[in-house]
N, CA and C atoms as a LAMMPS dump frame, in Angstrom:
ITEM: TIMESTEP
0
ITEM: NUMBER OF ATOMS
261
ITEM: BOX BOUNDS ff ff ff
-5.0000000000000000e+02 5.0000000000000000e+02
-5.0000000000000000e+02 5.0000000000000000e+02
-5.0000000000000000e+02 5.0000000000000000e+02
ITEM: ATOMS id mol type element x y z
1 1 1 N -239.564 -145.515 -62.275
2 1 2 C -241.109 -145.542 -63.188
3 1 3 C -240.948 -145.116 -64.607
4 2 1 N -241.555 -145.765 -65.279
5 2 2 C -241.515 -145.592 -66.874
6 2 3 C -242.721 -144.568 -66.942
7 3 1 N -242.437 -143.528 -67.868
8 3 2 C -243.485 -142.926 -68.523
9 3 3 C -244.431 -143.597 -69.184
10 4 1 N -245.867 -143.596 -68.62
11 4 2 C -246.896 -144.496 -69.28
12 4 3 C -247.369 -143.889 -70.548
13 5 1 N -247.045 -142.746 -70.901
14 5 2 C -247.523 -142.275 -72.324
15 5 3 C -246.668 -142.784 -73.326
16 6 1 N -245.368 -142.931 -73.236
17 6 2 C -244.497 -143.202 -74.398
18 6 3 C -243.213 -144.063 -73.577
19 7 1 N -243.696 -145.251 -73.049
20 7 2 C -242.675 -146.036 -72.422
21 7 3 C -241.391 -146.428 -73.179
22 8 1 N -241.443 -146.682 -74.322
23 8 2 C -240.312 -147.005 -75.137
24 8 3 C -239.309 -145.845 -75.207
25 9 1 N -239.947 -144.555 -75.318
26 9 2 C -238.907 -143.407 -75.042
27 9 3 C -238.363 -143.282 -73.959
28 10 1 N -239.095 -143.207 -72.863
29 10 2 C -238.602 -143.303 -71.538
30 10 3 C -237.687 -144.317 -71.531
31 11 1 N -237.828 -145.46 -71.551
32 11 2 C -236.776 -146.724 -71.555
33 11 3 C -235.585 -146.471 -72.213
34 12 1 N -235.803 -145.997 -73.682
35 12 2 C -234.376 -145.844 -74.345
36 12 3 C -233.701 -144.681 -73.65
37 13 1 N -234.186 -143.736 -73.137
38 13 2 C -233.559 -142.608 -72.603
39 13 3 C -232.816 -142.949 -71.087
40 14 1 N -233.296 -144.194 -70.597
41 14 2 C -232.61 -144.683 -69.373
42 14 3 C -231.503 -145.729 -69.713
43 15 1 N -231.466 -145.96 -71.035
44 15 2 C -230.382 -147.154 -71.437
45 15 3 C -229.328 -146.671 -71.243
46 16 1 N -228.292 -147.148 -70.545
47 16 2 C -226.658 -146.664 -70.423
48 16 3 C -226.035 -146.664 -71.82
49 17 1 N -226.369 -147.588 -72.664
50 17 2 C -225.756 -147.591 -73.894
51 17 3 C -226.34 -146.788 -74.989
52 18 1 N -227.325 -146.122 -74.887
53 18 2 C -227.94 -145.027 -75.804
54 18 3 C -226.821 -143.999 -76.126
55 19 1 N -226.626 -143.8 -77.533
56 19 2 C -225.875 -142.962 -78.041
57 19 3 C -226.21 -141.497 -77.724
58 20 1 N -225.212 -140.41 -77.814
59 20 2 C -225.607 -139.212 -77.421
60 20 3 C -226.454 -138.377 -78.248
61 21 1 N -226.357 -138.914 -79.829
62 21 2 C -227.393 -138.312 -80.593
63 21 3 C -228.496 -138.651 -80.299
64 22 1 N -228.863 -139.809 -79.852
65 22 2 C -230.297 -140.254 -79.618
66 22 3 C -230.715 -139.563 -78.487
67 23 1 N -229.87 -139.311 -77.322
68 23 2 C -230.124 -138.678 -76.175
69 23 3 C -230.643 -137.274 -76.413
70 24 1 N -230.036 -136.698 -77.278
71 24 2 C -230.205 -135.198 -77.677
72 24 3 C -231.507 -135.261 -78.371
73 25 1 N -231.751 -136.114 -79.201
74 25 2 C -233.194 -136.021 -79.879
75 25 3 C -234.267 -136.364 -78.88
76 26 1 N -233.973 -137.439 -77.984
77 26 2 C -234.817 -137.643 -76.758
78 26 3 C -235.307 -136.617 -76.043
79 27 1 N -234.316 -135.669 -75.901
80 27 2 C -234.445 -134.33 -74.876
81 27 3 C -235.635 -133.497 -75.416
82 28 1 N -235.893 -133.619 -76.739
83 28 2 C -237.021 -132.762 -77.249
84 28 3 C -238.373 -133.351 -76.838
85 29 1 N -238.616 -134.614 -76.427
86 29 2 C -239.71 -135.24 -76.006
87 29 3 C -239.776 -135.324 -74.384
88 30 1 N -241.225 -135.273 -73.955
89 30 2 C -241.352 -135.178 -72.462
90 30 3 C -240.933 -136.641 -71.685
91 31 1 N -241.509 -137.622 -72.408
92 31 2 C -240.859 -139.022 -72.077
93 31 3 C -239.644 -139.421 -72.03
94 32 1 N -238.778 -138.707 -73.187
95 32 2 C -237.422 -138.9 -73.093
96 32 3 C -236.843 -138.085 -71.724
97 33 1 N -237.099 -137.027 -71.518
98 33 2 C -236.527 -136.166 -70.527
99 33 3 C -236.86 -136.658 -69.071
100 34 1 N -238.211 -137.379 -68.959
101 34 2 C -238.474 -138.103 -67.915
102 34 3 C -237.57 -139.422 -67.726
103 35 1 N -237.304 -140.211 -68.772
104 35 2 C -236.336 -141.306 -68.647
105 35 3 C -234.865 -140.793 -68.201
106 36 1 N -234.384 -139.546 -68.867
107 36 2 C -232.884 -139.229 -68.524
108 36 3 C -233.078 -138.921 -67.165
109 37 1 N -233.96 -138.216 -66.484
110 37 2 C -234.195 -137.839 -65.199
111 37 3 C -233.819 -139.062 -64.397
112 38 1 N -234.233 -140.275 -64.545
113 38 2 C -233.842 -141.701 -64.043
114 38 3 C -232.701 -142.164 -64.153
115 39 1 N -231.975 -141.811 -65.042
116 39 2 C -230.789 -142.3 -65.701
117 39 3 C -229.485 -142.011 -64.56
118 40 1 N -228.555 -143.056 -64.28
119 40 2 C -227.628 -142.74 -63.564
120 40 3 C -226.141 -142.342 -64.357
121 41 1 N -225.393 -141.675 -63.396
122 41 2 C -224.199 -141.371 -64.094
123 41 3 C -224.356 -140.033 -64.914
124 42 1 N -222.964 -139.636 -65.35
125 42 2 C -223.082 -138.187 -65.858
126 42 3 C -223.472 -138.228 -67.164
127 43 1 N -224.101 -136.974 -67.468
128 43 2 C -224.675 -136.56 -68.831
129 43 3 C -223.815 -135.816 -69.537
130 44 1 N -223.483 -136.199 -70.612
131 44 2 C -222.522 -135.391 -71.704
132 44 3 C -223.163 -133.882 -71.719
133 45 1 N -222.232 -133.001 -71.851
134 45 2 C -222.543 -131.718 -71.902
135 45 3 C -223.822 -131.255 -73.148
136 46 1 N -223.334 -131.996 -74.224
137 46 2 C -224.263 -131.643 -75.252
138 46 3 C -225.675 -132.151 -74.935
139 47 1 N -225.926 -133.183 -74.181
140 47 2 C -227.216 -133.727 -73.68
141 47 3 C -227.698 -132.778 -72.738
142 48 1 N -226.812 -132.156 -71.926
143 48 2 C -227.416 -131.333 -70.975
144 48 3 C -227.719 -129.883 -71.781
145 49 1 N -227.065 -129.539 -72.676
146 49 2 C -227.443 -128.433 -73.294
147 49 3 C -228.997 -128.512 -74.069
148 50 1 N -229.189 -129.986 -74.679
149 50 2 C -230.432 -130.175 -75.169
150 50 3 C -231.671 -130.063 -74.062
151 51 1 N -231.297 -130.5 -72.804
152 51 2 C -232.283 -130.719 -71.855
153 51 3 C -232.498 -129.196 -71.412
154 52 1 N -231.49 -128.345 -71.567
155 52 2 C -231.788 -126.862 -71.241
156 52 3 C -232.729 -126.193 -72.272
157 53 1 N -232.485 -126.561 -73.202
158 53 2 C -233.226 -125.943 -74.427
159 53 3 C -234.584 -126.461 -74.493
160 54 1 N -234.873 -127.765 -74.32
161 54 2 C -236.196 -128.398 -74.67
162 54 3 C -236.962 -128.386 -73.089
163 55 1 N -236.369 -128.259 -72.111
164 55 2 C -236.85 -128.936 -70.696
165 55 3 C -237.413 -127.572 -70.176
166 56 1 N -237.671 -127.687 -68.73
167 56 2 C -238.339 -126.472 -68.061
168 56 3 C -237.721 -126.745 -66.573
169 57 1 N -238.164 -125.931 -65.679
170 57 2 C -237.53 -126.005 -64.341
171 57 3 C -237.46 -127.196 -63.655
172 58 1 N -238.488 -128.036 -63.977
173 58 2 C -238.76 -129.623 -63.24
174 58 3 C -237.47 -130.38 -63.871
175 59 1 N -237.227 -130.279 -65.275
176 59 2 C -235.943 -131.068 -65.703
177 59 3 C -234.616 -130.237 -65.17
178 60 1 N -234.57 -129.045 -65.183
179 60 2 C -233.413 -128.578 -64.597
180 60 3 C -233.223 -128.947 -63.058
181 61 1 N -234.072 -129.493 -62.273
182 61 2 C -233.843 -129.754 -61.038
183 61 3 C -233.002 -131.341 -60.891
184 62 1 N -233.099 -131.976 -61.908
185 62 2 C -232.308 -133.1 -62.005
186 62 3 C -231.016 -133.064 -62.568
187 63 1 N -230.462 -131.677 -62.857
188 63 2 C -229.178 -131.501 -63.127
189 63 3 C -228.531 -130.744 -62.158
190 64 1 N -227.761 -131.715 -61.599
191 64 2 C -227.092 -131.14 -60.46
192 64 3 C -225.862 -132.243 -60.153
193 65 1 N -224.957 -131.693 -58.949
194 65 2 C -223.854 -132.7 -58.55
195 65 3 C -223.056 -133.15 -59.639
196 66 1 N -222.902 -134.492 -59.585
197 66 2 C -221.852 -135.233 -60.354
198 66 3 C -222.544 -135.552 -61.678
199 67 1 N -223.823 -135.246 -61.945
200 67 2 C -224.481 -135.673 -63.14
201 67 3 C -224.102 -134.832 -64.147
202 68 1 N -223.69 -133.428 -63.842
203 68 2 C -223.049 -132.794 -64.872
204 68 3 C -221.891 -132.185 -64.842
205 69 1 N -221.064 -131.785 -65.6
206 69 2 C -219.794 -131.104 -65.527
207 69 3 C -219.833 -129.873 -64.798
208 70 1 N -218.632 -129.27 -64.561
209 70 2 C -218.37 -127.893 -63.829
210 70 3 C -218.828 -126.77 -64.799
211 71 1 N -218.629 -127.075 -66.125
212 71 2 C -218.791 -126.027 -67.065
213 71 3 C -220.424 -125.966 -67.324
214 72 1 N -221.274 -127.038 -67.107
215 72 2 C -222.677 -126.853 -67.326
216 72 3 C -223.218 -126.259 -66.046
217 73 1 N -222.6 -126.654 -64.768
218 73 2 C -222.96 -126.058 -63.659
219 73 3 C -223.014 -124.385 -63.752
220 74 1 N -221.902 -124.001 -64.404
221 74 2 C -221.778 -122.532 -64.639
222 74 3 C -222.934 -122.209 -65.597
223 75 1 N -222.867 -122.722 -66.599
224 75 2 C -223.773 -122.458 -67.605
225 75 3 C -225.308 -122.2 -67.039
226 76 1 N -225.846 -123.198 -66.228
227 76 2 C -226.889 -123.123 -65.542
228 76 3 C -227.12 -122.144 -64.423
229 77 1 N -225.952 -121.718 -63.752
230 77 2 C -225.908 -120.598 -62.941
231 77 3 C -226.154 -119.261 -63.54
232 78 1 N -225.769 -119.208 -64.715
233 78 2 C -225.828 -118.101 -65.849
234 78 3 C -227.05 -118.305 -66.464
235 79 1 N -228.043 -119.091 -66.479
236 79 2 C -229.168 -118.972 -67.248
237 79 3 C -230.063 -117.999 -67.141
238 80 1 N -230.485 -117.215 -68.13
239 80 2 C -231.512 -116.206 -68.066
240 80 3 C -232.785 -116.507 -67.624
241 81 1 N -233.229 -117.67 -67.598
242 81 2 C -234.359 -118.025 -66.801
243 81 3 C -234.421 -118.237 -65.145
244 82 1 N -234.892 -117.479 -64.4
245 82 2 C -234.728 -117.567 -63.183
246 82 3 C -234.97 -119.004 -62.494
247 83 1 N -236.173 -119.467 -63.063
248 83 2 C -236.785 -120.861 -62.488
249 83 3 C -235.667 -121.854 -62.837
250 84 1 N -235.003 -121.879 -63.984
251 84 2 C -233.818 -122.962 -64.056
252 84 3 C -232.622 -122.618 -63.464
253 85 1 N -232.349 -121.208 -63.176
254 85 2 C -231.056 -120.928 -62.61
255 85 3 C -231.238 -121.31 -60.905
256 86 1 N -232.513 -121.108 -60.552
257 86 2 C -232.685 -121.307 -58.975
258 86 3 C -233.191 -122.993 -58.535
259 87 1 N -233.362 -123.965 -59.673
260 87 2 C -233.867 -125.147 -59.607
261 87 3 C -232.8 -125.946 -58.719
């Protein structure tokens, strides 16, 4: 489902060809984070960092398993916010 508030941003974030710098910028926008939550495959570490910076515990729920690197899993496990750490 596309974010109805900003469907273009949500759709761009789901695009598998979107470059990393675009995804990092989209992480700062709620519709961009929504689109990335629907994206398949692994997210680059820099994109995950941006999601942790701009997102919330709801965003962190989607950061699990093969979607993120082992380094990012360790980063989330040590996050100072318990809502993100426990998501």
